[in-house]
N, C-alpha and C positions, 0 to 999 in steps of 0.2 A: 639639463643634461649638457655637460661640457664637451666641446668639440676639440679633439686632439690636434695639436699643431702638426703640420706636415713635417716629415723627417727631412733632415738636411740632405742634400744630394751627396752621393759618394765622392770621396776626395779625388778620384780619377776624373770624374765628370767635371768637378770644379776646376781641376787643373786644365782639362781640355778647353773649357770656356774661357778661363782667365789667361792662360799662357799659350796654349798650342794654337788656338784659332788666330790670334794676332801674328804669331810666328809664321804660320803657313800662309796667311794673307800676304805677308811681307816677302816670303821666299818664292811663292808661285805667282805673285801679283794678281790675285783674284780681285775682281771688281765688286763682288758681292759676298757677304759672309755666308750665304747659302751655298756658295760654290765650294766652300772648304770641306774636304773629306771628313767623314765621321764614322764611328763604329755603327754598324747596322745590327749585327748579331755575332755570337760566338757559338759554334757547334762543337760539342765534346762527344767523341764516340769511341767505343771499344768494339773491335771486330773479334769474333770468337770462332775460329775454325774448330777448336776443341769441343764446341757445343754439340757437334754431331755425335760424339761418343760420350760426352759427359753432360748430362742434363742439368746438373747443379751449377755449371759454369755461368749460365745466364743469370741465375739468381744472385751469385756472388758479384758479377759485373754490375748488375743493376744496383745492388746495395752500395758498391764502391762509388758509382757515379752519383748516386743520391747524396751520399755523405760529402763528396768533393764539391758538388755544385749547389746543393741545397734545393734541388728541384727533382721531381720524379722523372726518370728517363722513360723513353718508349723502347720497346723491343723491336728489333729489325728482323724481318723474315726474308728468306731467300725468294727471289723473284722467279727463278727458273731452276730446273734440275740440272746437275752436272754429275754424270755417272763417275767420272774419274775421281771426284772428291767424295763420293757416296752422299751427295747432297740432293735432297728432294725439295721441290717447290713448296714453300710454306714453312720450312724448318726455321727455327729461331737461330740466328747466327750473329747477333750483335745487339748493342744498345746505344742510344744516343740521346743527348739533351741539347735543346736549343735555348740559349740564354739571350734575353733582350733587356734593355732598360737597366734598372738598378742592379739586378743580379749579374748582368753582363759586366758592368764596371767593377763590381766587387770581386768577381772571379778573376778578371784581368789583373787587378791590383794584387790579389793573392798569388797569382801565377808569377808575375814579374818580381814581386818583393819577397815572397816566401818560398815558393816551390822551385823556381829555377836556380836560386843560389844553393839549394840543397843537393843539386846534382853533383855527383862526384867528378872531379877533374873538369869542371865547367869552364869553358873558355869563350862562351858567347854562342848565340844562335846563328846557324848558317843562314845568310840572307837570300839563299837561292830558293826558298820556300814560297816565293810569290808566283801567282798564276798568270801574270800579264795584265790583270785588271785591278791590281791593288789589294787583292785578298791574299792572306798569308796562312799557310798550314804548317803546323809544328807537331812533330811526333815525339812522344815521351816514352821511354823504354819501360818504365814501371810506375805504378800508382803510388808508391811509397814516398815520392817527393812531396806529396801533399800531407801536411801534419795531421789531418783528421783521420787518416788511415792508420789503424792500429796494426803493427807488424805481427803481433801474436794471433790476430784474428783472420788473417788472409790465408787462403788455401794455395794460391799460386800468384807469382808476379805476372801482371798483365800490362801491356803497353796501351797507351791511349793517344788519340789524335785530337788536336785542338785546331779548329779552323776559324780564323778571325776574318769576318766578312766586313768590308768597308764600302763606302760610297765613292772611293777614289777611282779615277779612270785610268791611272797609270801606276806602275810599280813604284816609281820614284815618289809619287804623292803618298801612296800607302806606306812606304818605308819611312818617310818623314813623319807621318802621323804616328806610327807605332814607336818610332824612336823618341818622339816627344812624350809619349805615354810611358816611356821607361823600358821598352823592349831592348835587351842587351844584345844587339847584333854584333857578330864577329866582324872584324875588319877584313876587307877583301884581300886575298892573297895570304891570309894567315891561318 
């Protein structure tokens, strides 16, 4: 019985190891390669307020997330009831996927090189999406920027949120890491 050779690492991972780590060590003067920030996980989620009245919305969002990320999402349920929104505890109100390892790097590669350039009038990502600890959150208005989504098969345009979690301790370190990985940040003041 032949043993299959391990698959080559994703190109984003190779780029991180070969180019970005030495660049960040030089830029921030790290003493140890383990201090260099790295990607920890990427969380992609869709919140569905419409799921309160439309039960099929959750199924459509789950299907879209599965096609986009290549991984089965989990359904998010309301933690508490809110009478003003006609929301009861335990109602399904969203879906999310947490990507790590190979799938995380492949998704980021697809986001940066395929999806973001497909956004109409795209002038770069607003760099204000950092949380103060090197993590970055990006909102997309529609799922159609991903080429896997068939326009004829969607029932409604839905936005999604991509949260990139890093081991960086400051926003500057996180911004340098993501810029090195190809994230097209808009210039400040523009």
